[in-house]
C-alpha positions as CSV (number, residue, x, y, z in Angstrom):
1,M,134.5,-18.0,62.7
2,K,135.5,-15.3,60.6
3,S,135.5,-12.4,61.1
4,K,133.5,-9.8,58.0
5,I,135.0,-7.0,56.3
6,T,132.3,-5.4,54.2
7,F,133.5,-3.1,51.0
8,V,130.5,-0.9,49.6
9,C,129.9,0.8,46.6
10,E,126.2,2.2,45.1
11,H,126.0,-0.7,42.2
12,G,127.7,-3.6,44.1
13,A,129.9,-4.1,40.7
14,A,132.8,-2.9,40.5
15,K,134.3,-1.3,42.8
16,S,133.5,-3.5,46.2
17,I,134.2,-6.5,43.8
18,I,137.4,-5.8,43.2
19,A,138.4,-4.8,46.4
20,A,136.4,-8.2,48.1
21,S,138.9,-10.5,45.9
22,Y,142.2,-8.3,46.4
23,F,141.6,-8.3,50.3
24,N,140.9,-12.1,50.4
25,K,143.5,-13.1,48.1
26,L,146.1,-11.3,50.9
27,A,143.8,-12.1,53.5
28,N,144.4,-16.1,52.8
29,E,148.6,-15.4,52.0
30,K,148.9,-14.3,55.5
31,R,146.8,-17.2,56.8
32,L,144.3,-14.0,58.2
33,N,141.2,-15.6,60.1
34,I,139.2,-12.8,58.2
35,Q,136.4,-12.7,55.1
36,A,135.3,-9.7,52.8
37,I,132.0,-9.4,51.5
38,A,130.8,-7.1,48.3
39,R,127.6,-5.4,48.5
40,G,126.1,-2.1,46.9
41,T,123.8,0.6,48.3
42,N,121.9,0.4,45.2
43,P,123.0,-2.8,43.4
44,D,123.0,-3.4,40.0
45,E,121.0,-6.9,38.0
46,V,125.0,-7.8,37.0
47,L,128.5,-8.1,37.9
48,S,131.3,-5.3,35.5
49,P,132.2,-7.2,33.0
50,K,135.4,-5.1,32.7
51,A,136.3,-5.6,36.6
52,I,135.4,-9.6,36.0
53,Q,137.6,-9.8,33.1
54,G,140.6,-7.7,35.2
55,L,140.1,-9.9,37.9
56,A,140.3,-13.1,36.2
57,E,143.8,-11.4,34.0
58,D,145.1,-11.2,37.9
59,G,144.2,-14.9,38.3
60,L,141.2,-13.5,40.9
61,Q,137.5,-14.5,40.7
62,A,135.1,-12.3,41.6
63,T,133.3,-12.8,45.4
64,E,129.7,-12.3,44.7
65,S,128.0,-13.9,41.5
66,V,125.8,-10.9,41.5
67,P,125.8,-7.8,43.2
68,Q,124.0,-8.2,46.7
69,K,122.4,-5.4,48.4
70,L,124.0,-4.3,51.4
71,L,121.8,-4.9,54.4
72,T,121.7,-4.0,57.4
73,E,122.2,-6.8,59.7
74,E,125.4,-7.1,57.7
75,V,126.6,-3.5,58.6
76,K,126.2,-4.6,62.6
77,S,127.7,-8.0,62.3
78,A,130.7,-6.2,60.0
79,Q,133.9,-6.1,62.6
80,K,134.9,-3.0,59.7
81,I,132.4,-1.5,56.3
82,I,134.8,-0.3,53.9
83,T,132.8,2.4,51.7
84,F,133.5,4.0,47.7
85,C,130.0,5.8,48.7
86,E,128.1,7.9,50.8
87,L,125.9,5.6,53.8
88,S,122.2,6.7,54.1
89,K,121.5,7.1,57.7
90,E,119.4,3.8,57.8
91,Y,122.8,1.8,57.6
92,Q,125.5,4.4,60.2
93,Q,124.7,2.8,63.4
94,G,127.8,3.2,65.6
95,I,129.9,0.9,63.8
96,E,133.2,2.6,62.1
97,I,133.0,3.0,58.5
98,E,135.4,3.9,56.1
99,E,135.2,6.3,52.6
């Protein structure tokens, strides 16, 4: 089972999607047993078209097909959380969070 890194941005539609996609590309190239996912604290209904276009131009795909809400279970199971936004206290449960 792969370890999980969770990238979080407010809308889960661009920053976290881009970060997770590039992370997974590099992790696969280095054959690391770790996978990134993208989540939002207040997710949009659709991914950013500009983010999808930029990833496609670099030969990458989005890690998610639609923005996903960050769940407390995912926070607990992640090896690391990297945020592009401030997380509310409900998510800050004794794990290392990088902002």
